[in-house]
N, C-alpha and C positions, 0 to 999 in steps of 0.2 A: 469095820474100822480097824484094819490090821495094824495101823500106825501105833495104836496104844497097846498092842500086844507086847511091846518091848519095854522093859522096866526103865531103861535109860531115858527113852523118850517121855515116859510118864514123869520121871524125876525132873527133866528139863521143863516140861509143861507146868509142873507144880511150882517150880522156882519162878517161871515167867508170869505166873498168875499173881505172884506177890510183888514183883518189881520188874522194871525194864532193865535189861542187863546186856553186857557185851559177851562175845564168845569167851574172851579171856576170863571174865568174872564168873561165867557159868562153869568153865573148866576148873577154876580154882575152887569154887564153892561146892561142886559135886565130885571133886577129886577125879576128874577125867582128863585124858589127853585132849589137847585142843582140837586135834584132827577128828577125834571121836565125837566131840561136842558139835563140831561143824557139820559132820556127816549126818547126824541125827536131826539137827536143826533144819537142814535142807529137806529132809523127808517131811518133817512137820510143816515147813513152809509150803512145799509143793501141794500138800493136802489142806492148806489154809488153816491149820491149827495155830500158827504163829504168824505175826507180821514183823517187818523190820524197817528201819530207816537208817540212812547213812548220815553220819555226823563227823565231818572231817575225815580222818583216816579210820574211824571206828564204825562198826555197824551195831545198832542197838535192836534187841529183840524183845517182844512181849507176846503174851497170849492174845490171840485175835479177839478183840472185844465184841465182834459182831458174828460170832459163831451161829450157825443155824440151830434150831431148837433140838434136832436129834443129836447133834454133836455136843451140845450143852448137857443134854440128859445123860449121854454116855460118859462125858468127863466127870459129871457130878458123881456118878456111880463109882468110877475108877478112883477118883480123889478120896471118896469116903473110905474105900478099901485101904488106901495108902496111909490115911491120916494118923493112925495109931501105931505105925511101925517105928522102931528105933531109927532106921535109916532115914526116914522122912524128917524126924525130929533133928537129926544131925545135919541133914541138908539145910533145913530151915535156919538152924543156928549159924552155920557157916555163911549162908547168903546174907543174913541180917548183919553179921559182923563185917562182911565186905561192903555192904551199903553204908553202914555206920562209918567205916574208915573213909569211904568216898566223901561223905558229908564232913568228916573231921578235916580232911585235906582242904576242902573249900573254906571251912571256918578258920583254919590256920592261916590260909592265904589272906583272907580279909582282915584277920586280926593283925597281921604284920604289915599289910598294905594300906591300912586305913589312913595313915598319916600322909601317904602319897597318892591316895586314890583319886582326888580331884585332878591332880596334874596328869596322872596316868590316863584317866578317862578323857581328858582334853587331848592328850597325845594320840589316843586311839580313835576318838570319835569327833574331835573338833570342839571349839568353844561353844558352850551352852547348847549342845545337841538336844538337851531336855526341853528347852524352850521351843526349838523347832518342832519337836514331836507334839507339843501342846497345841500347835495350830490345828491338829486333827479334831480338836473339840469344837471348832467352828462349824456352824450349820452349813451343809453343802448347798443349800438353796439360797444363801445370802448373796447380796450384792454389797461390796465393801468399798468405801472410798478411802484411799490413802492420800490425804489432803496435805500437800507439802511433802511430796514423795521423795524429793532429793534424787539420788541416783537409782532408786527403785528397789533397794534391798528388802524393805518390808513387804512391798507388793509382790516381790518374787517369793517370799516365804509364805504369803497368804494364798497366792493364786492356785496352787494345787488342791486347795481344800474348800473353795467356795465357787459359786456359779460365775461371778464376774467381779473384777476389780477395776475401779476407775482411779488411775494414778494422775494426780494433778500437781503441778508446780509452777511457780512464777518465773523460774530461771531457765532460759533457753539452754544454757550449758548443762544444767542438771538434767533437763529433759532429754538432751542428746544421749547422755550416759544411761539414763533410765530406759530409753527406747532400745538401745543396743542390748541392755541386760534382759529386757522383758520380751524381746522378739519371739522367743520360743513359745510364749504363752498366748494362745488364741483367745483366751477369756479376759485379757487385760487391754484396756484402752489407756493411752497416754495423751494428756492434753495440757496446754498452757493455760494458766489462770491463777488468780490470787485468791486468798481465803475470803476476801470481801466481795469477790465477783467470780463465783465458781461456774465453770462451763458445764453445768449439770442441770437436768430437769428437776422440777419440783418433786419431792417425795420419791426419789429413785433409789435411795440407799437404805439398807437395813442397819449398817454400822458405818460410822465415820471415825477415822483415826487421825489425830493431829500429833505426830511424833516429832518433838523438838522443833516446832515451827511457830507456836503461838508467841514466843518472845520476840519475833520479828515484826509483829503486827501492831501498828500504832493504836488501833481502836479494837480491842478484843471483843467488846460487846457486839459491834457491827459484824465482825467475823463469825462469832458464835450464832448470831441471828441468821446469817447466810447458811451456816451448817444446819441450823434448825429447818430452813426452807427445803434442803435437799434430802432430809431424813424422812423416812416413812413414819406414820404415827407409832409412837412407842419404840422407835428405833433407838439405837445405843450410840453414845459418843464416848470415845476413849481419848484422853489427853495425857501424853507423857511429856514432861518438861522439867526444867530446873527448879529446885526449891529456891527461896529467896537467898541471895548471896551478895557479896561485896566486890566481886571481880569486875571493877569498872572498865578494865582494859577490853572486855568483850564488846563494849560499845564501839571502840575504835577499831579493833581488829576484825570483828565479824558483823558489825552493824546491828547488834542487839538493841532493841528498844526497851526491853524490860529485863531487869536483873533478877529473874526468877519470879515465882508466884507463891503466895501463901494460901492456905485453905480458905480463909475468910473472904478474901478478894475474889478468888475464883468462883466460890459458891454464889456470891452476889451477882457476878457477871452472868453466870449460867442461868440463874433465876430470871434476871432481866431479859435474857434471850429466849426464855420459854422452856427451859429445862427443869427437871426435878430429880430428886433422889441422888444428889451429888455425893460421891464417896471419894475422898482424898486420902491416898495411902503413900506415905514416904517409902521409897524403895531402899533396899539394903545398899550400903556403900561398897563399891568395888575398891579394895585397897590399892589396886594398880591404876585406878582412874585418876586423872589429874584435874578434871573439871568439877563443877559443883554437884552436890547430891541431887538426885532426881526424885520425882513423885509420879504416881499414876492417879488419874482422876476419871471416874466414870459418871455418866448422867444419862437420863432418859428423856427423849423428845416427847413433850406433851402437846397434843394437837390444840391449836387455838380454838376456843369455842366459837360456834357459828353465831353470826349477828342475827338477833331475833328482834322483830318489831312487835311491841306489845299491842 
């Protein structure tokens, strides 16, 4: 292993065992010309002592974490011989200072940017990218019903993460928009139907979602009983809707039947429809939103007991 016969390459390898570093950081920490550091790194990389990755315009190096046993044994011997030398101690101190300065720059940035971080993150990654990422927590084997799907935005977010999505809505205009949006997804079906008469087979859904739709339904218990029918035993229901409010104009402008829902009423309806384990959670109020505050409510489908003749 003639690669380790050179002291500079040994110093580089010792530094890269501590941290992942760029050529510039290595040159500064070991007091080397950058060209010299690059030349020795190439030799080490050619012999698999180090690995690297590109990140933007920089290349980051580290000691190969998967060295063969004979190379590990050799490096252990060489490193032991280097450990007590003044040069190694100085290299270590300078490298640690460089890494500490890197961390300090990051901390300084976030200390000054914290007030604007939410708006900056929105500018960079869009509104609530975090919630989109949370969809990955869905079980990939699930079949999900987006019941009252509107233009299909929720079904579009869910589709990449589950086995199948059934998007249902009573409005032909909404379904036209949903069909156009959901065409790229082969695991999504779009169908016309009301909550009281869903075009779905018995016990076909693992999860049913009612997103801002229950307030349009004259008979919530009947609708929830129909959702109970299409859920598998112990399937989950998620309702998101408006908390109780006094904006009566919503009846005239948008045909709302209910001016929101309180926890007690919803829990009673769900129990009447065969659900249990109701959990009603008021959602944080968006200061830019002009509509009523929202809630989320989850419940579990409990199978109806079989009829037994004594």
